[in-house]
C-alpha positions in Angstrom: 117.6 97.5 61.4 115.7 100.4 62.7 114.6 98.5 65.8 118.3 97.4 66.4 119.4 101.1 66.3 116.8 102.1 68.8 117.7 99.2 71.2 121.4 99.9 70.9 120.9 103.7 71.6 118.5 103.0 74.5 120.7 100.5 76.4 123.9 102.1 75.4 122.9 105.5 76.8 121.5 103.9 80.0 124.9 102.1 80.5 126.7 105.4 80.1 124.6 107.0 82.8 122.4 109.2 80.7 119.3 110.4 82.6 116.5 108.1 81.8 114.2 110.9 80.4 116.8 111.9 77.8 117.7 108.3 77.1 114.1 107.4 76.2 113.6 110.6 74.2 116.8 110.1 72.1 115.9 106.5 71.5 112.4 107.4 70.3 113.8 110.2 68.2 116.2 107.8 66.4 113.3 105.5 65.7 111.2 108.3 64.2 114.1 109.6 62.1 114.4 106.0 60.7 110.7 106.2 59.6 111.4 109.3 57.5 112.2 113.0 58.1 108.5 114.0 57.6 107.6 112.3 60.8 109.9 114.6 62.9 107.2 117.3 63.0 105.1 114.9 65.0 107.5 114.8 67.9 106.4 118.0 69.7 102.8 117.0 69.2 103.3 113.5 70.7 105.2 115.0 73.7 102.4 117.4 74.4 99.7 114.7 73.9 101.5 112.4 76.3 101.1 115.1 79.1 97.7 116.4 78.1 95.7 114.3 80.5 93.7 116.0 83.3 94.3 113.3 85.9 98.1 114.0 85.7 97.4 117.2 87.6 96.8 115.1 90.7 100.5 114.1 90.8 102.1 117.5 91.7 99.3 118.2 94.2 99.9 114.9 96.1 103.6 115.4 95.9 103.2 119.0 97.3 100.9 117.8 100.1 103.4 115.1 101.1 106.3 117.6 101.1 104.3 120.1 103.3 103.4 117.4 105.8 107.0 116.1 105.9 108.5 119.5 106.3 106.2 120.6 109.0 107.3 117.7 111.2 104.0 115.9 111.2 105.8 112.7 110.3 107.1 112.6 113.9 103.5 112.3 115.1 102.9 109.3 112.9 106.1 107.6 114.1 105.1 108.2 117.8 101.6 106.7 117.1 103.1 103.7 115.4 105.6 103.2 118.2 102.8 103.3 120.8 101.0 100.6 118.9 103.8 98.1 118.2 107.0 99.5 119.7 106.7 97.2 122.8 107.5 94.1 120.6 111.0 92.6 120.1 112.3 94.6 117.2 109.7 97.2 118.1 111.2 100.1 116.3 111.5 98.0 113.1 107.8 97.1 113.5 107.0 100.8 114.1 108.9 101.7 110.9 106.5 99.4 108.9 103.3 100.8 110.6 104.5 104.3 110.1 105.2 103.6 106.4 101.5 102.6 106.0 100.4 105.9 107.5 102.9 108.0 105.6 102.0 106.2 102.3 98.5 107.5 102.6 99.9 111.1 102.6 102.6 111.0 99.9 102.1 108.0 97.6 105.8 108.1 97.1 108.5 105.5 98.0 111.4 107.9 97.8 109.7 110.4 100.0 109.2 107.7 102.6 112.8 106.6 102.3 114.1 110.1 102.6 111.9 111.1 105.6 112.5 107.9 107.6 116.2 107.8 106.6 116.6 111.2 108.3 114.5 110.3 111.4 113.9 106.6 112.1 117.2 105.2 110.9 119.3 107.3 113.4 116.8 106.6 116.1 117.0 102.8 115.4 120.8 103.1 115.5 120.7 104.7 119.0 118.5 101.9 120.2 120.9 99.2 119.1 120.0 98.3 115.5 122.8 98.2 112.9 122.6 101.0 110.3 122.4 98.6 107.4 119.4 96.7 109.0 117.6 100.0 109.8 118.1 101.1 106.2 116.9 97.7 104.9 113.7 97.9 107.0 113.0 101.4 105.8 113.6 100.4 102.1 111.3 97.4 102.5 108.5 99.6 104.0 109.0 102.4 101.5 107.3 100.6 98.6 104.1 100.6 100.5 104.0 104.3 99.5 103.2 103.8 95.8 101.0 100.8 96.5 98.5 102.2 99.0 96.6 105.3 97.7 97.2 108.0 96.7 99.7 106.2 94.4 101.3 108.3 91.7 101.9 105.1 89.6 98.2 104.3 89.8 97.4 107.8 88.5 99.8 107.3 85.6 98.6 103.9 84.8 94.9 104.8 85.0 95.4 107.9 82.9 97.3 106.3 80.0 95.3 103.0 80.0 91.8 104.4 80.7 91.4 102.4 83.8 89.5 103.7 86.8 92.0 105.5 89.1 89.5 105.1 92.0 89.4 101.4 91.3 93.2 101.2 91.3 93.4 103.1 94.5 90.9 100.7 96.2 92.7 97.7 94.8 96.0 98.9 96.3 94.8 98.9 99.9 94.9 95.2 100.7 98.3 94.5 98.9 99.8 97.4 100.7 98.6 96.1 104.1 99.8 92.6 103.2 103.3 94.0 102.5 103.3 95.6 105.9 102.2 92.4 107.6 104.6 90.1 105.8 107.5 92.4 106.5 106.5 92.5 110.2 106.5 88.7 110.1 110.0 88.7 108.7 111.1 91.0 111.4 109.5 88.8 114.1 111.0 85.6 112.7 114.5 87.0 112.6 114.3 89.1 115.8 115.8 86.5 118.1 118.5 85.4 115.8 119.6 89.0 115.2 119.1 89.9 118.9 116.9 92.9 118.0 116.2 95.3 120.9 112.9 94.9 122.8 110.6 97.7 123.8 110.0 98.7 127.4 106.6 96.9 127.7 103.1 97.6 126.6 102.2 101.3 126.7 99.3 102.4 128.9 96.0 103.5 127.4 96.9 107.0 128.4 100.1 106.9 126.4 98.4 105.4 123.3 95.7 108.1 123.6 98.4 110.8 123.8 100.2 109.5 120.7 96.9 109.2 118.9 96.0 112.8 119.7 99.4 114.0 118.5 99.3 112.0 115.2 95.5 112.2 114.6 95.4 115.1 112.2 98.2 113.6 110.1 96.6 110.2 110.1 93.2 111.7 109.2 94.5 113.0 105.8 94.7 109.7 103.9 91.3 108.6 105.3 89.9 111.9 104.1 91.5 111.5 100.6 90.2 107.9 100.3 86.7 108.7 101.5 86.4 111.6 99.0 87.7 109.6 96.0 86.1 106.2 96.7 82.9 107.8 97.9 82.5 109.7 94.6 82.6 113.1 96.2 85.8 114.2 94.4 88.0 113.2 91.5 91.6 112.3 92.4 92.7 115.7 91.1 90.2 117.5 93.2 91.1 115.4 96.3 94.8 116.2 95.7 94.1 119.9 95.7 92.1 119.6 98.8 94.9 117.6 100.4 97.3 120.5 99.8 94.9 123.0 101.5 94.5 120.5 104.4 98.3 120.1 104.8 98.8 123.9 104.7 96.2 124.4 107.4 97.5 121.6 109.7 101.2 122.4 109.2 101.0 126.1 109.0 98.1 127.2 111.1 97.6 124.4 113.7 101.2 123.3 114.2 102.7 126.6 113.2 105.7 124.7 111.8 106.1 126.3 108.4 108.0 129.5 107.4 107.9 131.3 104.1 111.4 129.9 103.4 110.0 126.4 104.0 107.2 127.1 101.5 109.7 128.3 98.9 111.9 125.2 99.4 108.8 122.9 99.3 107.8 124.5 96.0 111.2 124.1 94.5 111.4 120.5 95.5 107.9 119.7 94.2 108.7 121.4 90.9 111.9 119.3 90.5 110.2 116.0 91.3 107.2 116.8 89.1 109.5 118.0 86.3 111.5 114.8 86.2 108.3 112.6 86.1 106.7 114.7 83.4 109.9 114.7 81.3 110.0 110.9 81.4 106.3 110.8 80.5 106.7 113.2 77.5 109.8 111.4 76.3 108.2 107.9 76.7 105.2 109.1 74.6 107.6 109.5 71.6 109.1 106.0 72.1 105.7 104.5 72.8 104.2 106.0 69.6 107.1 104.7 67.5 106.6 101.2 69.1 102.9 101.3 68.4 103.4 102.4 64.8 105.8 99.5 64.2 103.4 97.1 66.0 106.0 96.1 68.5 103.5 95.6 71.3 101.6 93.1 69.1 104.8 91.3 68.3 105.7 91.0 72.0 102.2 89.7 72.8 102.3 87.2 70.0 105.7 86.0 71.2 104.5 85.5 74.7 101.3 83.7 73.5 103.5 81.5 71.3 105.2 80.2 74.4 101.9 79.1 76.0 98.3 80.0 76.0 97.9 79.2 79.7 96.9 82.4 81.6 99.1 81.4 84.6 102.1 81.0 82.4 101.5 84.3 80.7 101.1 86.1 84.0 104.4 84.5 85.2 106.2 85.7 82.1 104.8 89.3 82.6 106.0 89.4 86.2 109.4 88.0 85.2 109.7 90.7 82.5 108.7 93.5 84.8 111.0 92.4 87.6 114.0 92.0 85.3 113.5 95.4 83.5 112.9 97.0 86.9 116.4 96.0 87.9 117.9 98.4 85.3 115.3 101.0 84.5 113.3 103.8 86.2 109.8 102.5 87.1 107.9 105.5 85.7 109.5 105.0 82.3 109.0 101.3 82.5 105.3 101.7 83.3 104.7 104.2 80.5 106.5 102.1 77.9 105.3 98.6 78.9 101.8 99.3 80.1 100.4 99.7 76.5 102.3 96.5 75.6 101.2 94.3 78.6 97.7 95.6 79.3 96.2 94.3 76.1 97.9 91.0 76.7 96.3 90.7 80.1 92.9 91.4 78.6 93.4 88.6 76.1 93.9 86.1 78.9 90.8 87.4 80.7 92.3 89.5 83.5 90.3 92.4 85.0 91.9 95.7 84.0 92.1 96.9 87.6 93.6 93.6 88.7 96.2 93.7 85.9 97.0 97.3 86.7 97.7 96.8 90.4 99.7 93.6 89.6 102.0 95.6 87.2 102.3 98.5 89.7 103.3 96.2 92.5 105.9 94.4 90.4 107.5 97.7 89.5 107.3 98.9 93.1 109.5 96.0 94.2 112.2 97.1 91.8 112.5 100.4 93.8 114.4 98.4 96.4 116.4 96.0 94.2 120.0 96.7 93.0 121.6 98.0 90.8 119.3 101.0 90.3 116.7 100.8 93.1 115.8 104.4 93.8 115.0 103.8 97.5 118.4 102.2 98.0 120.2 105.2 96.7 118.1 107.7 98.6 118.9 105.8 101.8 122.5 105.5 101.0 122.8 109.3 100.3 120.8 110.3 103.4 122.5 107.9 105.9 125.9 107.4 104.4 125.5 103.6 104.4 126.7 101.5 101.5 124.2 100.1 99.0 125.8 96.7 99.2 125.4 96.5 103.0 121.7 97.5 102.8 121.1 95.0 100.1 122.6 92.1 102.1 120.0 92.8 104.9 117.2 93.4 102.4 117.0 90.0 100.7 114.5 88.4 103.1 112.1 91.3 102.7 112.5 91.2 98.9 111.6 87.5 98.8 108.6 88.1 101.1 107.3 90.9 99.0 107.7 88.8 95.8 105.5 86.2 97.6 102.9 88.9 98.1 103.2 89.9 94.4 102.4 86.3 93.4 99.4 86.2 95.7 98.1 89.5 94.2 98.7 88.2 90.6 97.1 84.8 91.0 94.3 85.5 93.5 92.1 88.1 91.8 89.3 87.8 94.4 91.6 89.1 97.1 92.9 92.0 94.9 89.4 93.0 93.7 87.6 92.5 97.1 87.6 96.2 98.1 86.9 97.6 94.5 83.9 95.2 94.2 82.7 96.1 97.7 82.7 99.7 96.7 81.1 99.0 93.3 84.2 100.2 91.4 
């Protein structure tokens, strides 16, 4: 009965549009009240314990570094560099969007930051070049999920922190899947370019033009390389690397490019605080619900139920992916990760999956839900920034969604590919 009350409260509040952090907290509180009034005194303690993890400090720093780089206009340098490399192809600006998403991902680790930045810049530019607004938004949405896949990924930080998995290992494991997403989306663009009559670039750029674009975007492109080298080389923890990234972004944006004002810094600080506050509220609230689920052995029951269907590891992995993709349709990915990771991670261990492999599989499955209706965050960011309807974007997005699900299956069932870089680096 207690479990039913929690489920009704959770899905009922979500259906009425209650913010997900409050929905999770209230549902967890109802569960704890059902256990007895004496357990209420544990609520503040569990909320604090859920946030009291040192690696979580990396998140606001990476968010701040990305906001500084975006506000200072350095994003434009990345776009020009991407355009010099692939803009001469048919559908060149769509290809450039994907390549720029890879570069931008290494700065922010955020899909919504990518969607907002390119929704303001690349979507209007693509429209002027002859692309429909809905198609430009769809390409941007498809590329945006590269952000939380390629390091520095905030989801990897959350997963590694709560599950005790190497964050550096998760960062390394996210590189190849992120690049594969970029390549398969570019393949989709190339295969449909003629049918959609996408504009073609003016021809291959000269070496001088490529060099000029590289020189302009070099300092921005250097940041993700610097972050990765510091973390994967063992010179800095993710938190330390994130703090250094902020200092680097301030020097490049404020001193070298001289593109930041004191008002910009104030607005950057406010935006970073809001984004971080939302994420931390979800984490704190989810820790209440997660503790209640653990106390009532719900994770064990779910694992037992899945294993009762089949003991074949491939079937279990398929069920996990189906569960994540379905829940991702209706729930915030941070909340889904915090609630389901403690449920699913032990199950993956039982079937012999490597913890890093399981982690990147779960993260990628949730990333795909960022661009699927009805609650895909990137869809709504692009709709609000560009004024395009979510339905119109979704119609153009389906080929990309199917292609990225194919990459998810490759990542899930081909562990040697996913773990190639972590093993190469000894992680």
